[in-house]
C-alpha positions as CSV (number, residue, x, y, z in Angstrom):
1,M,154.7,-42.8,-124.0
2,I,152.4,-44.4,-126.0
3,T,149.7,-46.1,-124.2
4,V,146.4,-47.7,-124.9
5,S,144.2,-44.6,-123.5
6,S,146.3,-42.2,-125.1
7,L,145.6,-43.4,-128.4
8,L,141.8,-44.0,-127.9
9,D,138.2,-41.8,-127.2
10,N,136.0,-43.0,-124.6
11,E,133.9,-44.9,-127.1
12,W,136.6,-47.0,-128.3
13,Y,138.5,-47.5,-125.0
14,E,135.2,-48.7,-123.6
15,R,135.3,-51.3,-126.7
16,Y,139.1,-52.2,-125.5
17,R,138.0,-52.4,-122.0
18,K,135.4,-55.1,-122.5
19,I,137.2,-57.7,-124.9
20,S,140.6,-56.9,-122.5
21,K,138.8,-58.7,-119.8
22,L,138.3,-61.9,-121.9
23,N,141.7,-63.9,-121.4
24,I,140.4,-66.2,-124.5
25,R,142.3,-69.7,-124.1
26,S,141.7,-72.0,-127.1
27,S,142.7,-75.6,-128.3
28,I,141.3,-77.8,-130.6
29,Y,140.0,-81.2,-130.6
30,D,139.6,-83.8,-133.2
31,V,136.0,-85.5,-132.3
32,T,136.2,-88.4,-134.7
33,N,138.0,-89.3,-137.4
34,R,135.1,-90.3,-139.6
35,C,132.9,-88.0,-141.8
36,N,129.9,-87.9,-143.8
37,L,131.3,-86.0,-146.6
38,R,135.2,-86.4,-148.2
39,C,135.6,-83.0,-149.5
40,R,138.5,-82.6,-152.1
41,G,140.9,-79.9,-150.1
42,C,140.0,-81.1,-146.6
43,F,143.3,-80.4,-144.5
44,F,142.1,-83.3,-142.3
45,F,141.8,-86.1,-144.8
46,S,144.5,-84.7,-147.1
47,S,147.3,-85.0,-144.5
48,G,146.4,-88.5,-143.5
49,E,145.6,-86.9,-140.2
50,H,142.4,-89.1,-139.8
51,K,144.9,-92.1,-139.8
52,A,147.5,-90.4,-137.3
53,A,145.4,-91.9,-134.2
54,K,143.2,-94.9,-133.3
55,E,139.6,-93.1,-132.3
56,E,138.7,-93.1,-128.1
57,M,135.5,-94.6,-127.9
58,D,135.0,-94.8,-124.1
59,I,133.0,-91.6,-123.3
60,L,134.4,-91.9,-119.5
61,K,137.8,-91.3,-121.1
62,W,136.7,-88.3,-122.7
63,E,134.7,-86.8,-119.9
64,R,138.2,-87.2,-117.7
65,F,140.4,-85.9,-120.6
66,I,138.1,-83.0,-120.7
67,E,138.3,-82.1,-117.2
68,K,142.0,-82.1,-117.5
69,E,141.8,-79.9,-120.5
70,K,139.5,-77.0,-118.4
71,D,142.2,-77.5,-115.1
72,R,144.8,-76.8,-118.2
73,G,143.3,-73.2,-118.2
74,V,141.4,-74.0,-122.0
75,N,138.0,-71.8,-121.9
76,L,136.8,-72.3,-125.4
77,A,136.9,-75.8,-126.7
78,I,137.0,-75.6,-130.7
79,L,135.7,-78.7,-132.0
80,I,136.4,-80.2,-135.5
81,G,136.5,-83.7,-137.0
82,G,136.1,-85.6,-139.2
83,E,132.3,-84.6,-138.4
84,P,131.5,-83.7,-134.8
85,T,128.0,-84.2,-135.3
86,L,128.8,-88.2,-135.6
87,C,129.2,-88.2,-131.8
88,L,127.0,-86.2,-130.2
89,D,127.9,-87.5,-126.9
90,R,131.4,-86.7,-127.2
91,V,130.1,-82.8,-128.2
92,E,127.6,-83.3,-124.9
93,A,131.1,-84.0,-122.7
94,F,132.4,-80.8,-124.2
95,Y,129.5,-78.7,-124.1
96,K,128.8,-79.7,-120.2
97,R,132.1,-78.4,-119.3
98,L,133.4,-75.5,-121.2
99,P,132.5,-72.9,-123.8
100,T,132.3,-74.9,-127.0
101,F,132.3,-74.3,-130.5
102,C,130.8,-77.0,-133.0
103,A,132.7,-76.7,-136.5
104,T,130.1,-79.1,-139.0
105,N,129.2,-79.6,-142.4
106,G,125.5,-78.8,-141.4
107,L,124.2,-82.1,-142.8
108,I,123.3,-83.2,-139.4
109,K,121.3,-80.8,-137.2
110,V,122.6,-80.2,-133.7
111,P,119.7,-80.9,-131.2
112,R,118.9,-77.4,-129.8
113,D,117.0,-79.2,-126.7
114,R,120.2,-80.5,-125.6
115,F,122.7,-77.7,-127.1
116,P,120.4,-74.5,-126.7
117,D,123.3,-72.1,-126.9
118,M,126.3,-74.0,-128.3
119,M,128.1,-71.9,-131.1
120,V,127.9,-73.9,-134.3
121,G,129.6,-72.8,-137.2
122,I,128.7,-74.3,-140.6
123,S,131.2,-75.0,-143.4
124,L,129.9,-73.5,-147.2
125,W,132.7,-74.1,-149.6
126,G,131.7,-71.8,-152.4
127,D,128.5,-71.7,-154.3
128,E,126.2,-74.7,-155.5
129,Q,128.4,-75.5,-158.6
130,D,131.8,-75.1,-156.2
131,E,130.2,-77.6,-153.6
132,K,129.3,-80.3,-155.9
133,L,132.5,-80.4,-157.6
134,L,134.6,-80.1,-154.2
135,R,132.3,-81.7,-151.8
136,G,130.0,-84.0,-153.8
137,Q,126.6,-82.3,-153.0
138,D,125.3,-78.9,-152.1
139,C,125.3,-79.0,-148.8
140,F,124.2,-75.6,-148.5
141,A,120.5,-76.7,-149.4
142,I,120.4,-79.3,-146.3
143,S,122.3,-77.2,-144.0
144,S,120.1,-74.0,-144.8
145,K,116.9,-75.9,-143.6
146,N,118.3,-77.2,-140.5
147,Y,119.9,-74.0,-139.2
148,E,117.3,-71.7,-140.7
149,G,116.7,-68.5,-137.9
150,D,119.3,-70.4,-135.5
151,E,120.6,-67.2,-133.2
152,Y,123.8,-69.4,-132.5
153,T,124.7,-70.4,-135.7
154,Y,127.0,-69.0,-138.5
155,Y,128.2,-69.9,-141.9
156,L,131.9,-70.3,-142.7
157,Y,132.0,-68.8,-145.9
158,T,135.1,-70.3,-147.7
159,I,135.2,-68.1,-150.8
160,T,137.2,-69.9,-153.9
161,P,138.9,-67.7,-156.8
162,R,135.6,-69.0,-159.0
163,Q,133.7,-66.9,-156.4
164,L,135.0,-63.3,-157.7
165,G,132.2,-61.2,-158.4
166,K,129.4,-63.6,-156.9
167,T,129.8,-63.5,-153.4
168,E,126.7,-61.1,-153.0
169,R,124.0,-63.9,-154.0
170,I,125.6,-66.1,-151.5
171,I,125.8,-63.7,-148.6
172,K,122.2,-62.6,-149.7
173,K,121.3,-66.4,-149.4
174,I,122.4,-66.8,-145.7
175,R,121.0,-63.4,-145.1
176,D,117.2,-64.5,-146.0
177,I,117.7,-67.9,-143.7
178,G,118.6,-65.4,-141.1
179,V,122.0,-66.4,-140.1
180,K,125.3,-64.9,-140.1
181,V,128.4,-65.3,-142.0
182,H,132.0,-65.2,-141.9
183,M,134.7,-65.3,-144.6
184,Q,137.5,-66.9,-145.2
185,L,139.7,-68.3,-148.3
186,L,139.9,-71.4,-149.5
187,S,143.6,-73.3,-149.3
188,N,143.2,-75.7,-152.0
189,D,145.4,-78.5,-150.0
190,E,144.6,-81.0,-152.8
191,S,145.6,-78.8,-156.0
192,V,142.4,-79.1,-157.4
193,D,142.7,-77.3,-161.0
194,G,140.9,-73.6,-160.8
195,F,141.1,-73.3,-157.1
196,S,144.6,-71.8,-156.3
197,W,144.6,-68.3,-155.7
198,R,146.5,-65.5,-157.6
199,D,148.0,-62.5,-156.6
200,G,145.2,-60.1,-158.7
201,E,142.5,-62.6,-157.6
202,L,143.5,-61.7,-153.8
203,V,143.4,-58.2,-154.5
204,D,139.8,-58.3,-156.2
205,I,138.6,-60.5,-153.2
206,C,139.5,-58.2,-150.8
207,A,137.6,-55.4,-152.3
208,E,135.0,-57.4,-152.7
209,M,134.7,-58.8,-149.1
210,D,134.9,-54.9,-147.8
211,E,132.2,-54.5,-150.1
212,M,130.1,-57.3,-148.5
213,L,130.5,-55.9,-145.1
214,D,129.6,-52.4,-146.1
215,H,126.4,-53.7,-147.6
216,Y,125.5,-56.4,-145.2
217,P,126.7,-55.0,-141.8
218,D,123.9,-56.8,-140.0
219,T,124.8,-60.2,-141.5
220,V,128.6,-60.4,-142.1
221,I,130.6,-60.5,-139.1
222,S,134.3,-59.5,-140.0
223,S,136.9,-56.5,-140.4
224,R,138.1,-54.8,-143.4
225,Y,141.6,-54.5,-141.6
226,Y,141.0,-58.8,-141.1
227,H,140.3,-59.0,-145.6
228,K,143.3,-57.0,-145.9
229,V,145.6,-59.4,-143.2
230,I,144.5,-62.5,-144.8
231,T,144.1,-61.7,-148.7
232,S,147.7,-59.9,-148.6
233,G,149.4,-62.3,-146.0
234,N,151.0,-59.4,-144.5
235,M,150.2,-57.6,-141.2
236,L,152.7,-54.6,-140.2
237,D,155.1,-55.2,-142.7
238,R,155.4,-58.9,-141.3
239,D,154.6,-62.0,-143.5
240,F,152.5,-65.0,-142.4
241,G,154.1,-68.5,-142.3
242,W,155.5,-70.5,-139.8
243,L,157.9,-68.3,-138.3
244,E,154.9,-66.2,-137.1
245,C,151.7,-68.3,-137.0
246,P,150.2,-68.4,-133.0
247,S,148.5,-71.7,-133.9
248,V,151.2,-74.0,-133.7
249,T,150.8,-76.5,-130.4
250,E,152.9,-75.8,-127.7
251,T,154.8,-79.2,-127.8
252,F,155.6,-78.8,-131.4
253,D,156.9,-75.3,-131.1
254,N,160.8,-75.0,-131.3
255,R,160.9,-72.0,-133.1
256,N,163.4,-69.8,-132.3
257,P,163.0,-67.3,-131.6
258,K,159.4,-67.6,-130.5
259,P,157.2,-65.7,-131.9
260,K,153.8,-64.4,-130.2
261,R,151.5,-67.4,-130.0
262,L,148.6,-68.7,-128.4
263,I,148.6,-69.9,-124.8
264,H,149.1,-73.3,-124.0
265,F,147.1,-73.9,-127.2
266,I,147.6,-77.8,-128.4
267,R,145.3,-79.5,-131.1
268,W,144.5,-83.0,-130.0
269,A,143.6,-85.9,-132.0
270,S,140.8,-88.2,-131.3
271,D,142.7,-90.6,-129.3
272,L,143.2,-88.0,-126.7
273,K,146.9,-88.6,-126.8
274,T,148.4,-87.6,-130.3
275,M,149.1,-83.8,-131.1
276,H,149.0,-82.6,-134.4
277,R,151.3,-79.7,-135.6
278,C,148.8,-76.8,-135.9
279,C,145.4,-75.8,-136.2
280,T,145.3,-76.7,-139.9
281,S,147.2,-79.3,-141.6
282,E,150.4,-81.6,-141.0
283,T,151.4,-81.2,-144.6
284,R,150.3,-77.5,-145.5
285,D,152.6,-75.4,-147.0
286,C,152.2,-72.2,-144.3
287,T,152.8,-69.7,-147.2
288,T,149.6,-71.0,-148.5
289,C,147.7,-71.1,-145.6
290,K,144.1,-68.6,-145.5
291,D,142.8,-70.1,-142.6
292,G,140.6,-67.8,-141.1
293,A,140.9,-68.2,-137.4
294,A,144.9,-68.6,-138.0
295,Y,144.9,-64.9,-139.1
296,M,142.7,-63.8,-136.7
297,S,144.7,-65.0,-133.9
298,W,147.9,-63.7,-135.6
299,V,146.6,-60.3,-135.0
300,M,145.1,-60.9,-131.8
301,V,148.4,-62.2,-130.2
302,N,150.0,-59.1,-131.4
303,K,148.3,-56.2,-129.6
304,K,151.9,-54.6,-128.3
305,A,152.8,-54.3,-131.9
306,H,149.3,-52.5,-133.0
307,I,149.9,-50.0,-129.9
308,R,151.4,-47.4,-132.1
309,T,148.6,-45.5,-133.6
310,A,145.0,-45.0,-133.3
311,E,144.3,-46.4,-136.4
312,D,146.2,-49.6,-135.5
313,L,144.8,-50.1,-132.6
314,K,141.5,-49.9,-133.7
315,N,142.0,-52.4,-136.1
316,W,143.2,-54.8,-133.5
317,I,139.9,-54.1,-131.5
318,E,137.8,-54.8,-134.1
319,V,139.3,-58.3,-135.3
320,Y,139.5,-59.1,-131.2
321,E,135.7,-58.5,-131.2
322,M,134.9,-60.4,-134.1
323,F,136.6,-63.5,-132.6
324,A,134.8,-62.9,-129.8
325,K,131.4,-62.5,-131.5
326,L,132.4,-65.7,-133.7
327,Y,132.9,-67.9,-130.5
328,R,130.0,-66.2,-128.4
329,F,132.3,-64.2,-125.7
330,I,130.4,-61.1,-126.7
331,P,127.0,-60.8,-128.4
332,W,126.5,-60.3,-132.0
């Protein structure tokens, strides 16, 4: 019989043991429908999710809702928007009650006297030219000043097809301001010309992501297996899509047979009542989704499928460690 202990030496078994105790249970929350940017390709606005529910303005209702989420077993609140930093009182309501991650464009600095150890993930869409085209301005020029040297911050570098052969310059810029970086791929929800991936480009960017991890291991939080899965859309000879995605809101999950999924996962709208279909867009074609968290979760919930060879299980461990680092369940 193949078991975890039979596949791993002592060092790898200890790594497995540390993450196996975490039992991470996350849900995602739209903190607000508002944003200080309008990015071309933002799934929240392109799918009309900002109009799906009227924003709850009463902070006491937010606090009561969060207590209920805590009672529901959530131990990781992932805050998105809109732009969460426009409503720091709501962010604080989460932070005081649950391990909290705040996704932001970085234009407004999270005050560290108020949120000393909250994990912050800053969105970065390509280089300066890509950001100006897709987001209307060079956001890195502002966010890098706000978060230079912040040990509880990393950049979520969303790589576009135009970044092929250019990612190292961006990785170096992030390294030079003393923060970490994680990589995912643009899904191009609004079909902007020149920003959709082609098969050959995905093979090339996988190799480039591997190279960045090898050259900048103290800056890049990633794994080769994650690169392979997200660029190919394939894991253990299974293709990513609606029938496989683990990040579907529990009440929307009418799939039969049900795949492995995140336990009690819900993505909540800002009225604290409405639920969205999944961790990204109501309208996105799942076969085009390149959301990094969805792919990480896909690997993570399929532990048993990876208990077949030592290499498969080590790949699973590295992805789980990566996720745990990005949400600060274990140190960098």
